C-alpha positions as CSV (number, residue, x, y, z in Angstrom):
1,X,-6.3,-35.0,-10.0
2,X,-6.7,-38.9,-10.0
3,X,-9.4,-40.3,-12.2
4,X,-10.0,-36.8,-13.8
5,X,-9.6,-38.2,-17.5
6,X,-12.3,-40.9,-17.1
7,X,-14.4,-40.8,-20.0
8,X,-18.2,-41.5,-19.5
9,X,-20.5,-42.6,-21.9
10,X,-21.3,-39.1,-23.0
11,X,-17.9,-39.4,-24.7
12,X,-16.7,-36.1,-22.7
13,X,-13.9,-36.5,-20.4
14,X,-14.4,-35.0,-16.7
15,X,-12.3,-32.0,-17.6
16,X,-14.5,-31.2,-20.8
17,X,-17.6,-31.6,-18.6
18,X,-16.6,-29.1,-16.1
19,X,-15.7,-26.6,-18.8
20,X,-19.0,-27.4,-20.5
21,X,-20.8,-26.7,-17.3
22,X,-18.7,-23.4,-16.5
23,X,-19.5,-22.1,-20.1
24,X,-23.1,-22.7,-19.3
25,X,-23.0,-20.8,-16.1
26,X,-21.6,-17.6,-18.3
27,X,-24.3,-14.9,-18.4
28,X,-25.6,-14.4,-22.0
29,X,-25.5,-10.6,-21.9
30,X,-23.2,-9.0,-19.3
31,X,-20.1,-11.5,-20.0
32,X,-19.5,-11.3,-16.5
33,X,-17.1,-14.2,-15.0
34,X,-18.7,-16.9,-12.3
35,X,-16.9,-19.4,-10.5
36,X,-17.9,-23.0,-9.8
37,X,-19.0,-23.6,-6.6
38,X,-19.0,-27.0,-4.4
39,X,-22.7,-27.9,-5.8
40,X,-21.4,-27.9,-9.4
41,X,-18.4,-30.0,-8.4
42,X,-20.5,-32.4,-6.7
43,X,-23.1,-32.6,-9.3
44,X,-20.2,-33.0,-11.9
45,X,-18.8,-36.3,-9.5
46,X,-22.5,-37.6,-9.6
47,X,-22.6,-37.7,-13.2
48,X,-19.1,-39.0,-13.7
49,X,-20.2,-42.1,-11.3
50,X,-23.4,-42.6,-13.5
51,X,-21.5,-42.8,-16.7
52,X,-18.7,-44.4,-15.8
53,X,-17.6,-47.6,-17.8
54,X,-18.9,-50.5,-15.2
55,X,-16.0,-52.8,-16.5
56,X,-13.5,-49.9,-15.4
57,X,-15.4,-48.3,-12.4
58,X,-13.7,-45.3,-10.4
59,X,-11.6,-47.0,-7.4
60,X,-11.8,-45.5,-3.8
61,X,-8.6,-43.9,-4.1
62,X,-9.7,-41.8,-7.1
63,X,-13.3,-41.0,-5.3
64,X,-11.6,-39.9,-2.1
65,X,-9.0,-37.9,-4.1
66,X,-11.6,-35.9,-6.1
67,X,-13.6,-35.3,-2.9
68,X,-10.5,-34.0,-1.1
69,X,-9.6,-31.6,-4.2
70,X,-13.7,-30.3,-4.0
71,X,-13.1,-29.8,0.0
72,X,-10.0,-27.6,-0.7
73,X,-11.3,-25.4,-3.2
74,X,-14.3,-24.8,-0.8
75,X,-12.0,-24.0,1.8
76,X,-9.8,-21.8,-0.2
77,X,-12.8,-19.8,-1.3
78,X,-14.0,-19.4,2.3
79,X,-10.6,-18.6,3.3
80,X,-10.2,-15.7,0.7
81,X,-13.6,-14.4,2.0
82,X,-12.5,-14.4,5.6
83,X,-9.4,-12.5,4.5
84,X,-11.5,-9.9,2.8
85,X,-13.4,-9.4,5.8
86,X,-10.2,-9.0,8.3
87,X,-8.6,-6.7,5.6
88,X,-11.9,-4.3,5.6
89,X,-11.9,-4.6,9.4
90,X,-7.9,-3.7,9.8
91,X,-8.6,-0.9,7.4
92,X,-11.6,0.5,9.3
93,X,-9.4,0.5,12.5
94,X,-6.6,1.9,11.0
95,X,-8.7,4.9,9.9
96,X,-10.1,5.3,13.0
97,X,-6.8,5.5,14.8
98,X,-5.5,8.0,12.1
99,X,-8.4,10.3,12.8
100,X,-6.7,11.1,16.1
101,X,-3.8,12.6,13.8
102,X,-6.3,15.3,12.3
103,X,-4.8,18.8,13.5
104,X,-1.4,17.2,14.4
105,X,2.2,18.0,12.6
106,X,3.4,14.5,10.9
107,X,6.7,14.3,9.5
108,X,7.0,12.6,6.0
109,X,9.7,11.6,3.5
110,X,10.7,14.5,0.8
111,X,12.1,18.1,0.9
112,X,9.1,19.9,0.0
113,X,7.4,21.4,3.3
114,X,5.1,23.9,4.0
115,X,5.5,26.9,6.2
116,X,2.8,29.0,8.1
117,X,3.0,33.1,7.5
118,X,5.0,34.5,9.9
119,X,6.5,31.1,11.4
120,X,9.3,29.2,11.3
121,X,10.1,25.6,9.6
122,X,11.3,22.2,10.8
123,X,12.9,19.4,9.0
124,X,14.6,16.3,9.4
125,X,18.4,15.6,8.1
126,X,19.7,12.0,8.1
127,X,23.1,11.8,8.0
128,X,25.3,8.6,7.2
129,X,28.0,9.6,9.6
130,X,28.9,12.7,12.1
131,X,30.0,15.6,10.2
132,X,31.7,18.7,11.4
133,X,29.2,21.1,9.5
134,X,25.9,20.6,7.7
135,X,24.8,23.4,5.3
136,X,21.0,24.0,5.0
137,X,19.3,25.4,1.7
138,X,15.8,27.0,1.3
139,X,14.6,27.1,-2.2
140,X,11.0,28.3,-3.6
141,X,9.0,25.7,-5.4
142,X,10.4,26.3,-8.5
143,X,13.7,25.9,-7.4
144,X,15.2,29.6,-6.5
145,X,17.7,29.6,-3.9
146,X,16.1,31.9,-1.1
147,X,18.4,31.3,2.0
148,X,21.5,29.5,3.0
149,X,22.7,28.7,6.6
150,X,25.1,26.4,8.6
151,X,23.5,24.3,11.7
152,X,27.1,23.2,12.7
153,X,28.4,19.8,13.5
154,X,26.0,16.9,13.8
155,X,26.1,13.2,14.6
156,X,25.0,10.5,12.6
157,X,21.5,9.7,12.3
158,X,18.4,12.2,12.5
159,X,18.9,15.8,13.2
160,X,16.3,18.1,13.4
161,X,16.9,21.9,11.6
162,X,15.1,25.0,12.1
163,X,14.6,27.7,9.6
164,X,13.4,31.0,11.2
165,X,11.4,31.7,7.8
166,X,13.5,34.7,6.8
167,X,15.9,35.3,3.7
168,X,19.3,35.8,3.3
169,X,18.7,39.6,3.9
170,X,16.5,38.7,7.3
171,X,13.2,39.7,5.4
172,X,10.3,37.2,6.4
173,X,9.0,35.2,3.6
174,X,5.2,34.5,3.2
175,X,3.5,31.1,4.2
176,X,3.8,28.5,1.5
177,X,5.4,25.4,-0.1
178,X,9.3,25.6,0.3
179,X,12.2,23.1,-0.2
180,X,14.7,22.2,2.3
181,X,17.9,20.9,1.0
182,X,21.0,19.5,2.9
183,X,24.7,19.1,2.3
184,X,27.9,19.0,3.6
185,X,31.6,17.2,3.2
186,X,31.6,13.5,3.1
187,X,34.8,12.0,2.8
188,X,36.2,15.1,0.9
189,X,33.3,15.0,-1.6
190,X,30.1,17.7,-1.1
191,X,27.1,15.3,-0.7
192,X,23.5,15.9,-0.4
193,X,21.7,14.4,2.4
194,X,18.1,12.7,2.5
195,X,15.4,15.3,4.0
196,X,11.8,14.9,5.5
197,X,9.5,17.5,6.5
198,X,6.5,18.3,8.6
199,X,3.1,18.6,7.5
200,X,-0.4,19.3,9.4
201,X,-3.0,16.6,8.8
202,X,-6.2,17.9,7.5
203,X,-8.2,14.6,7.0
204,X,-8.1,11.0,6.8
205,X,-9.1,8.9,3.6
206,X,-9.7,5.2,3.2
207,X,-7.7,5.1,0.0
208,X,-9.5,3.1,-2.8
209,X,-10.2,-0.5,-1.6
210,X,-6.4,-1.3,-1.5
211,X,-6.3,-1.4,2.2
212,X,-4.1,1.9,2.5
213,X,-5.2,4.8,5.1
214,X,-4.2,8.2,3.4
215,X,-3.8,11.6,5.2
216,X,-4.6,15.0,3.4
217,X,-1.8,17.2,4.6
218,X,-2.1,21.1,4.4
219,X,-0.4,22.4,1.5
220,X,0.0,18.9,-0.2
221,X,-1.9,18.2,-3.6
222,X,-1.8,14.6,-2.9
223,X,-2.3,12.6,-0.2
224,X,0.2,10.7,1.6
225,X,0.0,6.9,3.1
226,X,-0.2,6.4,6.8
227,X,2.8,4.1,6.6
228,X,4.9,6.9,5.2
229,X,4.5,8.8,8.5
230,X,8.0,8.7,10.4
231,X,7.1,11.0,13.2
232,X,4.1,12.3,14.8
233,X,4.7,15.9,16.1
234,X,2.9,18.7,18.1
235,X,-0.7,19.3,17.4
């Protein structure tokens, strides 16, 4: 900043005066941080003018540069406040829109999904290219293999697969959390593919002040960010 190192009659530079005033504004007990506002800057500018060397006065260019800097600092502070208000408003609107998802199924990344008692379970498999045959494995939460079946040839992209909820012996498995694995031969090698599963939305959270809207999903211990939802299914 032009003229910022001028020394007044007090023997302190402008930077030293600014630091001194900031130290005086620090609360004695809490030790919390307080920022200098435009009024403080103008007070310092007035003091600088009053204590300047009459033989080396501050030039008009220096004065304009300093006042422009004060205006910029004040403008940035107001802009930050407006952005915070806008972020809060957008988060609230997202939460309001997300509330319509309560009771609906959503597709989220991850092999672990929840099967209701006596019902089937769906998942989405992403393939890098078309395959002649895709194999699906169903595991419980501890990784024990319960069912293996083929779903035939599938094109590249997202492919929905259905599990009837039974084990390899045809016995229905109870409701709970299961993992869906998908694999197949790709370029002569057996490869695992990305899987996403469906879950029902129980409630919506505003997050922890970070602007994220979170969804509480049935059977999931931790909430999922709304931004992670890949598809909205049936109610």
